[in-house]
N, C-alpha and C positions, 0 to 999 in steps of 0.2 A: 418558434423561438430563438432568434439569431445567436449563434455560438458565438461570445462574447470575445474569446483571446484565443491566442493561443496559447498564453500560459494557464489558461485553467483547464487543458488537457492533459493529462500524466499517463499516454499510452507509450507504452516502453516495445521496442522492438530489438528483437534477440535474433536478429539472422539477416545475411545478404536481404537487397529487394529481390523478386523472383520475375521471371518475365514475365508470368501474368499482370502482377504490380506494379510493372515499367510501365506494360502497354496500357494499364488505368489509368496510370497518373497521367501519361501521353496525350491522351483520349482526351479526358479531362479540362488538362491544358489547352486542347484546341479547340474546348466550348462543345463538342462532339458526344451524342449520345450514341448508346452501343448499336442501334437500328441506323443511325448516322453511318456512323464508319461503316458498318457492314454494307450501307448501299454502295459506297466511296469504295470499296475495299473489292467488292464483289463476292461477298460472301453472306452467311446468314447472322443474324443477331444471335442465335444461338451458339453458333460457332464462336464467337468474341466472346461471349460470356464462360464459354466451358474453359478460353485459354487464360480469362482474367480471374477464376475461381483455382485455375490451375490444377480442374479436373484434367485437363489435355495440358502436358509439361512440356516437348518436344516435339514443337512445330516445324515444319520442312521449309528448307528456304524460300520454296514459293509462296508459301502464306506470308513469312515474313516480310517479303519485301513485298506484296498486295498490301500490308497491313500499313509497309512504310509510303505506300507510295499516296495511301488514303488520308496517311494522317498528314500527308505534305513535308516528311521530317526535315530538317535539316542534315548535313552528312554524318556530324559529329551525334545526333542524336539516331540517326540510323546506325549509324555503330555499334552504339548501345545497345539498339534495342537489338543488334546482331548477335552481340556477344551476351548477353541476356539468355536468347536461344541454346548456344550454344554451350551454355554453363551446364555442367552436372546437377539437376534438379534432386535433392533426395524427396524418397518416396512420400507420401502424407503418411503419418499412422493411422490408421483407422480408429473410432472412439470405439471404446468398450463402455457400451451403454452397462453393462451388468453394474461394474462397479460402483460404488457410491466415490465423491469426491471426498478429499482427506488431504492434510500437508503434514501425516504423519514421516517422521525422517527416515530415511535407509537402517538400520543396524548396521555396525562396521564387523560387528565379534560376534559371536556363538550366542543362543540362548541358552543355559543351560539349568534344568531341571525345572523346580517351580509348575510342572503339570497338576499337585494338586490346587495351588494357592489359583494358578491362573483358571481351572474350574471354578473355584469357590468363587473369584473376583466378578466373573463372568455372567455366574447364576445372579450375585446381586447387581450387577447392570442392569440385568434383564427385568428383576423386581422393583428396582428402588430407584427414585428421582435422583438422590444424590448418595455418591458413595464415595468415603477419604481413607485413603490408604495413608495409615498412620506408622511412625518410626522412626529408627535415628537414622543419623543421615549416613548413606553410603550402604544401606540396608537392601538396596535393589528396588524402592517405592517406583520412581519415573519408568525403569525400564519393564518392569510387572503391568506399571500403566500401559504403557506403548504397546506392549505384547497384547494385552485384553485388547485395546483398541483397534490394532489390527486385525484381529481375528473376528471383531464384531462390526467390519465398516459397510456389510451391506445390510447390516439391519438396522442401519438411520440412512434413510432416501437420499437426504440433503448432505450428509458428511460425518465423518469425524473430523473435530479440528483441534489441534492440537495449541495451548497459549500456554507460553512459557514466561513467568511473571520473574524468574528468579532475574533477569538482568534491569529491572525498575528499582528502582531506589526511593521512588516518591507512590504511596498509596495511592492517590486521586486517579492515576494513569491505571489501574486497573481495567476500568470499562475499557478504556480506550485501547488497551492491550486486547481484551478481546475482541473490541472492532476489526482492527489491525489483522489480526490473525485469519478473521473472516473474511477479509479483503472488504470490509462497513464503511466507507465514507461517513466524517463526521460533520455536522453542520454546524456551523457557530452560532446559532440560535437555540441549539438544542444539548441537554446536557447529554453527556456520551451514553450514561447507563440507560436512558429512554431512546435514544437511537440504536442502543443494542437491545432491549426489550421489543423495540419497533421490529426491528427485523426478525429475531430471532420468536416472535407469537405466532408465526405459521410456518414454522421449520419441524422437521424432523429430525433433529443432530442431536451429538452425543458432543458435549464438552471435557477435553482434559483440561485441568487447572494445575500446572506444574507448579513445584514448590511454594508453598502458599503461605507461609510459616511467617516469614518477615512483613507479609501486607496481609494480617488473616485478621483483622478486622474488618477491612475495606473490601476483602473477597467476603467475608460472610453475608456485607449487607450487599452484592452484587448477587454471589450465588441465589439469596433470598429472593430478589428480586426476580432475577430470573426464575427460578421454578413456582413462584405465585402466577405470573402472565403467564408462562407459556408450558401447555400443558404437556409437550410432543418432546419437551427438552429435557437429556437426561445429562447429570454431573459426573465427570471420575476425577476427582483431587488429589493430590498428592501433599501431606504435610508432614511438620513433625508435630502439629497438633490440630484435635478434630476442630471444624469449624463451629460447632456448636450452632448450627440452623436444622427449623423442626423437622422429622423425619432423616435424617442423617443416618448412616449405616456409616460406622465405622470399622475399618476391617485394619485390625494391627497387622503387619510385615514381620513374620518369624521370620529366623535367620535361615540359612541356606541348614537341610540335613546334609550330615557328613559326608554322605557316597556323592551330593550333588555338590557340595563344596569342595570336596577331593578332585573331582573333576573339573571343576571351574577351577581350580588352580595350578592344575596340570597343562588345561590347555592354555591358560595363560601364559605359563611358564615356558612352554613350547615357544610362543611366539617369540621370546627375546634370549631363549637359549634353546637353540635347533637340538643340541644334545642332550638335551634333556629326555627323561622317561621316569616312568611310573617305575619301580622296581621293588621288589622285596623288602631291598634293604634300605631303601629312603621312604617307604613307605607309613612307617606308623611316626619317622616324624612330619610329614605331609600332614598326618591323620593331624598330631598333636600343635603345627599349626594352625590348621582350619578349627581347632575346638579352642585355642586362647583366642582366636581372631571371633571368636563368639559365631562366626558362619556366616559374617558380612560381607557381603560381595566385594564392595567399594575395597575394605580392606585385605581382601584376600586375593584380590587384583594387584593392588601394590607392594603386597607382599612375594606374590608370583614374579614380579618385574623386578626384584633384586636377584632373581636367579642366576643372571649373569654376572656378578660380584661376590655372591654369597653361595655356599650349599646347606641344603634341608637342616645340616643340623646346626649351622654357625646361624642361621633364622632360627630357629628355635632360641636361642641362647641367647639373640637381642632381644626376643620376643620375650622371654622369660628377666629379664635384667627391666627391659623398659615396664612392663607391668608391675614389677612387684616392687619398682618405686615409686608407679602414681598410685596403685591400689593400695598396696599397703596392710592388706588383708583380704576379704571375700569381696572377691569383684563381683559376686552376684549381685550384691547390693547396690553395686553403683548405676547410673542411667546410661543407657545407649551413646548418650551425647560426650561424657566423659571418657566411653572408650574408644569413639573416634576421633576423640581431642586427644588424645594418647597416642593412636596410632597416627595423626597428621602431627605430632612433636615429634614420635619419634623417626617419619620419614623426611623430615624437614632437618632433623638434626644432622639426619648422614648426609645431607647434601654439601658440598665448599661451600665456601664464606660467598665466593661470587655468585656462584648456584642460587643461594638464600637471597643476594638481594637482587636478581634477575626476578624470584620467585614474589618477592614481596612488592614490588615496582608493577609486574603484571594484575597486582589485583587491584589496580584502577582504570584497568580498560573493562569496558562494559559491551558484551557482542566481541569480545574477542577482538584481534591487532593484526597487523602485518609486520612482519621482520625490520620496515626502515621506521614503524611507529615505536616498537619496543626501542629499538636501539637508539631513538631519539629520546624518549623519554628517561632511559636508563644513562645516558650520556657515554656509549661506547660505540665501538667499532662494528659497524653491521657482521661482520666474519666473525667476531670475538661474540656477541649477540647467540648471531647463529649457532654457536656452537654450544654455551649456555641452553637455549632453548632445546635444541636436539638433546640434551643430556633429559632435560625435565620431561620432555615426551616419552623417553624409552624407561623414563623412570612412573609413568602412568602420574604424575603431577601436572600434566601439561597436555591439551588434545591438540593435535594439528590437523586442519580443515583443508586440503587440497582443492584447487578450481585451476583451471584450465589458467588462468594468469597470474594465480599469486598462491598462496599461504597463508591463513589464520592461523594464531596461535589463542586458543582459548583455556581458562580455568575451568575447572567443574566450579557450580555454586559455593561451594561447600568448602572447595578448596579457595575458591575466591576470598569466601566470608574469614577464613584462618587467615589466609594470607593479610587480608585488611588490620585481621587483631596485631599481627606480628607488625606493619607495619606504623601504627598508631602505638605502640610498646615503644617502641626506638625514635618515635617524634619525628619519622619519614614522612608522615601523611601529608604534610600542608606542601614540604618540599617535592614532593611528586606530584599533586593533584595539580602544582602550578606547572610544573614541567608538562603534563598533560594536557592542560588548557592551552599552553603556547603550540603543542603538537597541532593540534587541532588547530587551533585557530590561525595557524602557518597554511594548513592543508585545505579548509575553507577558502581562505584569499586565493590562495594557489587554483584551487578549483577555479573558483567564480572566472580568475584571470584566465583559467582555458575550454571554458565554455564556448565561447566565439568562434574558437579554433578544432573543437572537437565535434565528431558527430554522436548524436542524442546516447545511440546505443553504449559508447565508451563513456562517458560522461556519467552516465546514470549507473554504470556496473562498478565506478568508481566511488561514487556517493553511496548507494543505496545501505552497503555493508556498516558504515558509520555514524551512523545515526546514533545508536544507543551511545556512542562516544560524543557525539555534541551534545546529544543533551545533560551527558553527567561534568560536562564541561561547563557548558552554560551554567546548572545548578549549582557548582561551585563556586562560579566566578559573581553570581547575580544572586541567586537566593540564600546563599551560603554570606555572600558579600566577599568571597576570598581574594575577587582582584576585579573592581567595578570597570576599570576603563579596558583591560583585556576582554571582560566578558560584553560589552558594548559593543567593539570592533566584530566580535566573533557572531552576535547578535545578527549586526550590519550584513554580515559577509553572506549569511546564512541563507536569505533568502529564494534565490534560484534552487535551491534542493528541497525548502518547503513548499513552493510552489507545486510541485509535481510529488508528495509525499503526505504532507500534512499543513495545510496553508494555515486551516483554526489554529494547531499548537504555533508555528510558526509567528503569526501575528500575537501572541502572546507574549512570546520571548523579547517582540521586540518592544512592545510597549513596556515591559519590564525595563528592557533598558534606555526606554526616552524616559521611563520614572525616575529613574538614575543621574541624569545627565544632569548636572552643573554650571557653575563658570566657569571651571576646570578644564571640562571636557571639550577635544580637538572636536573643532567646527566642521571638518572634512567625516570624523565620526558620528555628530550628529545626524548632517547627510545623508552617509550610509541610512541608517535609521529610518527618517523620514521618507526616504525611496525604498526601503525594505516593505513601510507600515502603508504605503501610496498602492506598490504591487499588490501585496496579501489582498489587502480589502477590494481593488480589481475584481482579482479571481474571487473572492466574495460576495463578490455584486453590489457591491456597497458603493457607489459610485462616487455621491457626496464627500466621502472619509477618504476615498482614492485620489479625487482629484485635492483636497486638501494635502494629504502629506505629499503627493507629485509636486504640488506648486512649492510645499515649503523648500522639500531638496533641490527644486532647479531656480531657487532663489538664491539658496547656499552654495549650490554649486558656481553658479554665475559671481558671488563673489566671492571664489576659490581660485576663478579661472580654471576650472576643470571642465573641457568642452566634453571630453567621452562621458562624465557624470549627467554634463548636461543632456547629451542624445539622449540616455539611457530613460532619465525624466521626465522628456519630453515625453515620450510612447504611453506611460502611464496616465499621465496629464489630460494628453491630447485624446486618447480613446475616452477617459472618462468624460469629459466633456461632449462628445457624440452621445454616450448614453443618456448624457444629461441634458439633451436637445439643444447643445449648444452645437451645433455642426459647423458651422464655418469657422468658429474660432479652432474649435477640435479637428477640424483638418488642416488649416493654417500651421497649426503647431505641429503637429504628424509631419507636413511638409518640411517644414525647418527640419525636423530630426531625420526626415529623408536625406536633405539632400548633404547634413554631416556625414552618417552611416555612410552613404555611399563613398562620400569624399577620403574616408578613412579606411574604406575596404572591410568595414562590419559584413558578412555579409550574411549572417544569422540575424543580426538586428535588421538589417535591409529586408531582409523577407518580412519579418515581424511586422516591421512597420508598413510593407505593402500591403500585407492582407489588414491590417487594421484601417489605412486608408479606403482599402474596399468596403468594408463595415460602413465608413463615412459616407463613401459614398452611395451605398443601396439606403443608408436612412435619408438621404438627400434627395433619390429617386432617381440617381445618374446611373442608370443599370449598365451604359454601354461600358462605361468607363471600369465601373465594378468589376467588369466583367475581365478587362484587359487587367486590370490590378490582379484579379485574383489568380491570373495565367501568370503573372509575374512573380507572383509571390510564390507559386506553387515552385517554379522554375529555379527560384532560389532556394525555397526549402529543401528541395530537392540535392541542389547543387555542395550545400550547407552542411548535409548531414542533420538537418533539422525535420526530423522524423515527426516529432509530436506535433509539430507545426504542418506539415503535411499533409496528415489524415483530416486533419478540419477544415479544409478547402472543399471537398466535394460537398458535406453539408451546409457548407454556407454559399456555396453556387446554388444549393438548394431553395434557399431563401433567398436566393435573389429572383430566382427565376418564378416565385412564388410571389413575390413582391413586383413583378413584372406582369405578372398575368396570367402566366401559361404553368399550370398546376401539373401537368403533364408531365412537364419536363422538370416540375419542380422532384416529384415522384421519382423520375430516374434519376436523376444528381443525388437527390433523399440514400434510395437502394444501392446504389455506389458506396455511399458514404456508411450505408449499415454494414455492408459488406467487408468493410475495411475495419470497422470495430470490432463488430465479432471474430476476424480475424487474429484482433489483437488483447480480446475479452473485456472491455471498457464498460462494464456496466451503464455507469452514469451518461456516457455519450450514446450506447445503444437506446437507454432511454429515453433521450432528446431527440433523437433520431428517428423512433418510432413514433413519438408524441409529434411531432411536426407531420409525418408524412400520414397520419390520423387526418390530421388539420387537411392536408392538402387533399385526402381522399372524400374529406366533405364536403369540400368545397367544388369535387365532380360530380357530389351526389353519390358517391361510392360507398355506403353506407356501410355493407356485409363487410368491407374491405376494411375500412376504416374502424368497425369495432374490433376485428385481430389484433389491429395492430395498436388502440390505446390501450385491450386489455394486459397486452404484453408490456406498453410500456406503463401502465399504474403499476403492474406487480414488481418491475425492477425499481420504479422510483419509490416505493416501499423497501422495496430491500436496500438499494444504495442512501435510503433515507433523507435523499432530495426533495425539498417542499415546496419549490417554487417550481418542479417539474411537474409535482403531483399537481399542483393544484392547477395546471395549467392543464394536464392529462383529464381533471376532473371536468374541466370546461368543454374539451372535446367530444366527452361521453356524454356532457349532457347538449351537445350540439348534435350529436347523431341522436339521441331523443327525441331532441326536440321539432328538429329539422324532417325527418323521414318519414315519407308518406304512410299511410295506413288507411283503410277502409271501416278496419273497425271503429267504430265512435268512442267507445269506453275505453281498448286501448289506448287514443287516440289522447284522451283525457287524462289518463294515467302518466303516459310519459311526459305529457306537457307538464303535469304537476310532479313528477320527481325532478324535472329538469330545471324546471325555477327552483327547488329547494339545494339542488349540485350547484348552479349556479352561484345561487346564495352564499353556499360552503367556498367555492373558491374566491369568490369576491373577498369575504372576511379573512382568506389567507393572506391573498397577496395584499391586502390593506395591512395584515398584522405586520407583515417583513416590509413592508416599504417598497412594493417591487410594481412597476409600473406594464403594463402589457404591451408588447412589441408588435409589430404590424404584423404578422399570421395570425396573434392571439386577438389582436381590435376588430381584425375584418370580421373576421367569425365571430364575437363577440356584436358588433354591429349590424349583423344578420339576424342573430338570435334573440335579441333581445324585441326586437319588434314584433316578431314570430310570436312571443311568448306572450306580450302586449295584446296581440289581436286577439289570442286563444282565451288567453282566461282575463283579460282586464286590467284595469292598472292597479286596481285595491288589492283583489288576488294575487296577481303577480308579487306586490311587493311585501306582503303577508307570509306567503312562502317562501320569495328569499329570505325572509326576514328567519323563519323556521332552520330554513338550511345553513345560516350564518351561527347558529347555536352548536351544531353538529361536529361532535367526535371525527376524529380523523379516520377509525376504525368503522364506524357508523357509515361514512360519506363513500369512502371504499365499499364494504357490503352494498349498498346502493347504487355504485359505480356499476358491480358488477351486475345487477339486476339488467343492466341495459341491453 
């Protein structure tokens, strides 16, 4: 299957290109296989493979010279290859096969006490399908759940996965958030819950659903559906109330015992006041503090954070005053939530007015913020906000998460909810929400503008952390109708981000924006929305809709005299025409876009259009020109840091070679692409590549190899819920069964019968998705169908294919695995 476009790939590179990667790219650009380069360089093909895979990381100068000569490199390219060989290489970490995968965070503070609770929860998790830790905010539900999960990773071969529900405000996103945590791609044609259930059906995992209380109804529905369909999945949830799912075991989190509470207080107090130490003199006061705080870990940590300004006796006095006012009597009769509210009130009241204002404003951010964003929303100088944030971090009201490039600031969810309540009480919520929208609109437009000149790795690092903030801004602007005009601008500005992270969701926001357009909407804003819809429809392989959106955008940009907008819109319009069979029209539109992009010096856009033109040439059967264009596209992509595009070139060259009749060369190029995809952990792309390789092997009558490739492709296609790829892979497996020779007449008949049904299933799936076969699949289909007709006869073949068309996905997969 032809890799349709560069923007449909979301491979993220997180390091500089190694010698092996550069060598592979240069070889592919030269149109050479490993064997061909080995012959030119007077080396073994195995030696080339070892270098490209990074097994040998420091080739000597003579080897580099032989390779450069064999590749006929220019002086500049030779210098880059020599520099890569001389660059110190980080040794590869050996994979630890014993440990199961997980996404659990590394704890930043020590875990104190809870030995009994950890043991009890772990036993429940081993024996029950659903365990919910219930308790008030701050009692330690999340921390205990993470500790239990970390202690049991080896019990779940397919991983332990934390799903943080706190950032989402829309309950309908529960299933999507689970899919994101699992790394599962969503399909525009399938509900997110069906996708999650389909992925987990064959997995043995532990899901940690954290902070369910604000989306408890939807979480209940999602958890019940998963537990019904996925027998080896267990769920450990944290919530302020039970989920009320059949079979649920509710574990009520107790407060810390006094000894553990005092130990926790002393540990956290020491982190803010290095002179603090438990003593006979202060121990009674610390005991009293822990008792008055009901042994709630978060409350104790907040109290301990005051040890830099208050002594233990002073803190006891403050607590006495505050709780006496709030309880007015028997505190044991009050709910834990009220106790925590009292604690938050107390902590909040101790802040200076400026600190309180910043704390309230921080509640608008979902997923945290940078110093720059916080300053912009608050309307303050960055140095002033830095001082406020530092103070809030010291008082344990804000979390600071440093990284290599910057620090992000975040409120714990319970704190964020409290801050939100204070914001609403003061009538500031709309003002802050609007400021947040303006800040994130400016950021989206700036990053959209910088995409052309920034390497993918750097651009992605700026985009990815802000996903939840953009969702929040879009929700307030468009769904809550807080500011439709700015929301439309934001929806149109974000399409490049959605391409890499969530194209179906992005298209939904774009369509909401388009639905709110009226006579007052600026035409440039509408053009951007049309363009975004065109690109995102293309990513989702919906080429008719893609062309319609891009054509509308192209017309609007033309009326506006926006030359750059026209170039950007010509690309999806041209590529959609190619996939719709209007190759000459698409090619002409892409050529016009290329001339304009080159004239304006748009390197990334030039690389992308060259790749699209190469695809058009493959469709037209002009393989010589296609090779040239792919080589140019690769060079331009590498020169501009367009890593997402560079990775797709080799698999596309494989399709070119196959279309030109050289299945052996196709396998070699596809193998190169597969190595790259495995390096970047791109399961959808791996499935695509393996499926194509299976088709190439079938064409070469290497059925055993084809079967291994197809089975892995089928498994991965199920995991990522790629319905189109799954249907194509089922067809490849059908071709293996239907075309491989056998002397056993009974087995031959069984193979042909199963083949016909599998082919019927594949046909039905592709028809439902309105997807046509491309060259790789069509040539195989044209070869397989006559063979089945000869073996079974027209009537029997039609009957069996009709039967297969009614199969469920699970049944088709099970039958395919028999082959």
